C-alpha positions in Angstrom: 100.6 101.6 25.7 101.5 102.0 29.4 103.7 100.0 31.8 102.0 97.8 34.4 103.0 97.1 38.0 104.9 93.9 38.6 102.6 90.9 38.2 103.5 89.8 41.7 101.7 92.9 43.0 98.3 91.7 41.5 95.8 89.5 43.3 96.8 85.8 42.8 93.4 84.9 41.3 93.5 87.7 38.7 93.5 86.7 35.0 95.3 88.7 32.4 94.9 88.4 28.6 98.5 88.2 27.3 100.4 88.1 24.0 104.0 88.6 22.9 104.7 91.3 20.3 107.4 93.1 18.4 106.8 96.9 18.7 107.0 99.1 15.6 108.6 102.5 15.4 106.9 105.8 15.0 107.8 106.1 11.3 106.1 102.8 10.3 103.2 103.5 12.7 102.5 106.9 11.0 102.7 105.4 7.5 100.2 102.6 8.4 98.0 105.1 10.2 97.9 107.1 6.9 96.7 104.0 5.1 94.0 103.5 7.7 92.9 107.1 7.3 92.7 106.8 3.5 90.6 103.6 3.7 88.4 104.9 6.4 87.1 107.6 4.0 85.7 104.8 1.8 83.0 104.2 4.4 83.5 100.5 5.0 82.3 99.2 8.4 85.7 98.4 9.8 87.0 98.7 13.4 90.4 100.2 12.6 93.2 99.5 15.1 94.3 102.6 16.9 97.7 103.7 15.7 99.2 103.4 19.1 98.1 99.8 19.2 99.7 98.7 16.0 102.3 95.9 16.5 103.5 92.6 15.2 102.2 89.6 17.3 104.5 86.6 17.7 102.4 84.6 20.2 98.9 84.9 21.7 98.8 83.4 25.2 95.2 84.3 26.0 93.7 84.4 29.5 96.5 83.7 31.9 96.5 83.6 35.7 98.8 86.3 37.0 100.7 83.7 38.9 101.7 82.1 35.6 102.9 85.4 34.0 106.4 84.9 35.4 106.7 81.8 33.3 105.9 83.8 30.2 108.4 86.5 31.2 111.2 83.9 31.6 110.3 82.4 28.2 110.5 85.9 26.6 113.8 86.7 28.3 115.3 83.3 27.3 114.2 83.7 23.6 115.7 87.2 23.4 119.0 86.4 25.2 122.1 86.3 23.1 120.1 87.0 19.9 121.1 89.9 17.6 118.6 92.5 16.4 117.6 92.5 12.8 115.3 94.3 10.3 112.0 93.3 8.7 110.2 95.0 5.8 106.6 96.0 5.9 105.2 95.3 2.4 101.8 95.0 0.8 98.4 94.5 2.3 95.8 91.8 2.3 92.9 90.3 4.3 91.8 87.1 5.9 88.5 85.7 4.6 86.8 85.6 1.2 87.3 88.6 -1.1 83.6 89.4 -0.9 83.6 89.2 3.0 87.1 89.8 4.4 87.4 89.5 8.2 90.7 91.1 9.0 92.7 93.8 7.0 96.5 93.5 7.5 99.8 94.9 6.4 102.3 92.3 5.2 105.7 91.5 6.6 108.7 90.3 4.6 110.7 88.5 7.3 114.2 87.1 7.2 115.1 83.7 8.5 116.0 85.4 11.8 112.4 86.2 12.6 111.2 82.6 11.9 113.9 81.2 14.1 113.0 83.7 16.9 109.3 82.8 16.6 110.1 79.1 16.7 112.3 79.4 19.7 109.8 81.6 21.6 106.9 79.3 20.8 108.9 76.2 22.0 109.8 77.9 25.3 106.2 79.1 25.9 104.8 75.6 25.2 107.4 74.1 27.6 106.2 76.7 30.2 102.7 75.3 29.9 101.1 77.7 27.4 98.7 76.2 24.8 99.6 78.1 21.6 97.8 77.9 18.3 99.2 75.1 16.0 99.8 77.1 12.9 102.7 77.7 10.4 104.9 80.7 10.6 103.0 83.7 9.1 103.3 87.2 10.5 101.4 90.4 9.8 100.2 93.6 11.4 96.5 93.8 11.9 95.1 97.1 10.6 91.4 96.6 11.1 88.6 94.1 11.7 85.5 94.1 9.4 82.2 94.4 11.3 79.7 94.1 8.4 79.4 94.0 4.6 78.8 97.8 4.3 81.2 99.4 1.8 83.4 96.3 1.4 83.4 96.4 -2.4 85.1 99.8 -2.5 87.6 98.8 0.2 88.7 95.5 -1.3 89.0 97.2 -4.7 91.3 99.8 -3.2 93.4 97.2 -1.5 93.8 95.2 -4.6 94.5 98.0 -7.0 96.8 100.4 -5.2 98.7 98.7 -2.4 99.6 95.1 -3.0 103.2 95.8 -4.0 103.9 98.9 -2.0 106.4 99.0 0.9 105.6 100.8 4.2 109.0 100.9 5.8 111.7 98.9 7.6 111.3 98.0 11.3 114.2 97.0 13.6 113.4 94.0 15.7 115.3 94.9 18.8 113.0 93.8 21.6 110.2 91.5 22.6 107.3 92.8 24.7 104.9 90.7 26.8 101.7 92.7 26.5 98.4 92.7 28.4 95.2 93.4 26.5 92.2 94.8 28.4 89.0 94.7 26.4 86.8 97.8 26.8 83.8 99.3 25.0 86.1 101.6 23.1 88.4 98.8 22.0 91.4 97.0 23.6 93.9 98.9 25.8 97.4 97.5 25.7 100.0 97.7 28.4 103.6 96.5 28.5 104.0 93.9 31.2 107.7 93.1 30.4 110.2 94.0 27.8 113.3 91.9 26.8 116.0 93.4 24.5 117.8 91.4 21.8 121.4 91.8 23.0 123.4 89.6 20.7 
């Protein structure tokens, strides 16, 4: 992930694909990358997220005019202000979709009440700033891969069910929020940090 110039420097009619994330540390990133490497050897047709792109998404803003990015920055700053940092646990794995045809492979997150409160406050501030967020209950995870076809799925889902459901992958300190830009390329998305707000309570 690389920093971007100030949004004010971009053309006024430019559109950025934005989301708000919690970064994970190198220890957790390396552990999850090891899982991806193990499962990649099973031969399933999965687009695995590059290790440097692993993160915990709190809000997806979608295509946003650059002129509206400052509203997202203020919402992120206000949600982080005066809030103390805290820990979350990465535990277990799972998938979205039917067992015979999963769509997304993810690592689970055991989150304290602090994370739900932060998510709720951030979501409320973003909606008040004019962003149309998904109407969904609080549920967080780290996306590890996206299934592209049915090839090799039996071996993959069997491995997920039998060896990792109750495993823990590490503890992550939630100490900042990042407003991220995603640029879709033929080689996969490229993420850049637009703005970072530390939890300073």
